Residue, then its C-alpha position, 0 to 999 in steps of 0.5 A: m141092535p138092542i144092546f146099543q139101546i140098553i147102554p144109555i138106559l143103564a147110564l141113566v140108572m147109574y146116574f140116578f143111583y149116584m145122585t141118590y147116594y151122594y145127594a138125596a140120602p145125605m140131605f134126607w138124613l140131615k133133615v131128619l137130624l135137624f128135626f130131632g135136634h129141634i124137638r130135643y133143644r126147642g128151648a135153646d138160645i143161641r147168640f152170636t156176639a162179636g167175640k163168641i158164640i153162646v148157647r143156653i140149653p135148659k135142663g130141668d131146673e138148671e141151665a147149661v151154658y156153652e161159650r166158644p170164642l170165635d177164631l174168625d172175624p165175625l164179618s168175614r164168616h159167611l157160613a155158620m158151619t165155618a164158625c162152629a166147625 
């Protein structure tokens, strides 16, 4: 019966689309955003100190400084995403 041979192939095709939609496409867009962010903020200075995060972005003749105090203990944070969320 050829229908029983098509079922596993369709399952593989569905799994391929699932992996593409939930993993490959978001990682691709993240890489694109990181690339454009690197190009735009090439001269930015990011420092993680004991009590806060300091970001310095040069804008023409001026320099924008953003500071954010940490709500977490710096030793307990394992991901930068947790500190910057």
